N, C-alpha and C positions, 0 to 999 in steps of 0.2 A: 504494500500500500504506500509506504513512505517513498520507496524507489519510484513508483509511478507518479506520485505528486512532484517529486524532484524533477523527473523527466518532463512532465507537463510544464512546470515552472520554467525550466531552462528554455524550452521551445517558445513559450509565451514571452519570456524576457528577451530572447534573441529577436523575436519578430517585432516587439514593441519598444525596444530600447531607444530608438530615435524619437518616437512620439513622446515617451516619458521624459526624455532629455529636453525636448522642446518645451513641454509643460513646466518642468522644473526651471528651465532657463527663464521663462516668463515670470515665474514666482521670484526668481533671483533678481531680475531686472526691477520688478515692482517693489520688493521689500529690502533689498540690500542697501547699505549706506557706504558708498565708496569714499576713499580718501586718496590724495595724490601719491603719498608714499607707497601705499598698498597697491594702487593702480600701476605705478611704475614697475614695482617688483613683479606684480602679477602679469603685466604685459610682456615681460621678459620670458616668463614661463609659457604664456600663450604663444608667443612668437616661436620659441623653441619647439613646442609641441606641434605647431602648424608646419614648421620647417621639416620636422620628422615625418609628418603625414605627407607632405609634398614629395619628399625624397622617396618614401615608401610607395605612393601611388604611381610614381614614375617608373617603378619596377614591376608593377602588378598587372597581370593579365588574368583576370578572374576566370576560374574554371577551365583555363586553357593550359597553363603550365604553372609549376611552382616557382614563385619568385625566389631567386637565390642570390641576387646582387644587392648592393646598397645596404640599407638597414636590415634586410632579411638575412644577411650574413651574421648579424648580431642577435636578433630575436625573431621569432616566428610571427609575431603580431605587432609590428612597429606602428600600425595605425591606431591600435588600442593604446599603446604607450604614449603616442602623441596626443590622443584624446585625453588620457589621464593627466598629462602635463598641462593641457589647456584648461581642463576643469579645475585643477589645483591652482593654476594661476588666477582664475576668476575667484575662487574661494578665498585666497589670501589677500585679495585686493580691496576688501571691505572691512568695516567695523564688525566685531564679533566673528573674526576670521576663524577662530577655533571651532565654533558651532557650524559655520558654513563648510569648513573642511571636513568635519565629522560627517555632516550630511552628504557631502560629495563622496566621501569614502564608502558610505553605506550604499549610495547609488551605484558606484562602480562595482562593489562586491555583489550587490543584489541583481544588477542588470548586465553589466559588461562581462563579468567572469562567467556567468551562465552562457552568454552569447559566444564567448570564446570556446567553451566546451562544445556547444552545438556546431560551431564552425569547424572545430577540429574533427568532429565526427564526419561532417560533410566532406572535408578535404581528404580524410582517410578513405571514404567511400569512393571518391573520384580518382585519387592517385595511388591508393593501396600502399604497397611496400615502399615506394619512393617517399611518401609522406611519413611513414613509420620511421624510415631512416632519418629524415629531417627532424623528427621529434627527438631522436636520440642525439643528433649532432648539434641542434640549435635550441637554446632555452626559449620558453614561451614569451616571457615579458621582461626579465632582468638579464642583461648580458653577463656572461661568465667573466670572472676576473682572471681566470687562468685558462690555459689552453687544454683541450681534452687530452687524455693520456695517449690515445691512439689517434693519429690524424684521420679526419673524416674523408670519405671518398669525395672527390671534387667534381660534381656535376657542373655543367656549364652555368655560369652566372648570367643573370639577366642584366641588361644595360638600361640606363635611365632613358626615358622618352617623355618629352612634353606632351606628345600625343596621348600617352597612357594617362598622364595627369588629367588631361581634358576628358578622355573617355571615362575615367573613374569619377568624374564630376567633383573633383576636390575643390573647385572654386566655390561651391556652396558652403563649405566649411570656412573658407577664408572670409567670405561675405558675412557669414553669421558672427564670426569672432570679431571682425572689424566693427560691425554694427553694435555688438554688445559692449565692447571697450569704448566706442564712441558715445554710446548712451550713458555709460558710467561717467565719462568725462563731463558730459552735459549736466548730469545730476550734480556733480561737484560744483560746476560753475553756477548752476541755478540756486545752490544752497546759500 
């Protein structure tokens, strides 16, 4: 019973994570109280996260081949790492940053980690043993600080392509982050 509920939650969370994130972003915009010092520090994290997402989407051909170049050499899910940094940047840019950060961490654990699990199942079903090897060779979210004891087999790395960035519609994330940071700056100026 519990396993079935977990499976259902993971699928629901994976399917609805963007909708939930949009709703929480609107709550954040409405109720957070930004300040210049926090917004400056937060914007650095937002920029780093967005850069990582851009770098990652430039290597990603969804459901066609496994991305092996760029940030995919370091972690299997650089887009989620980038999203994590962006959300953390927004959380620290406001008053009561501890509460916003805790709330964001709960969102990430409750929605994004289940989505990662579902995505890994899907990738394994598409790419089979190749993805299984990748799971052994490359950590999911946190890069290794040491090299693996045995060198991984070296499949061809993907190269960066602006066309892939466009095809993966990463511009939507950029527009959203610029809009949120700009709205936060307007709130400070209006206060």
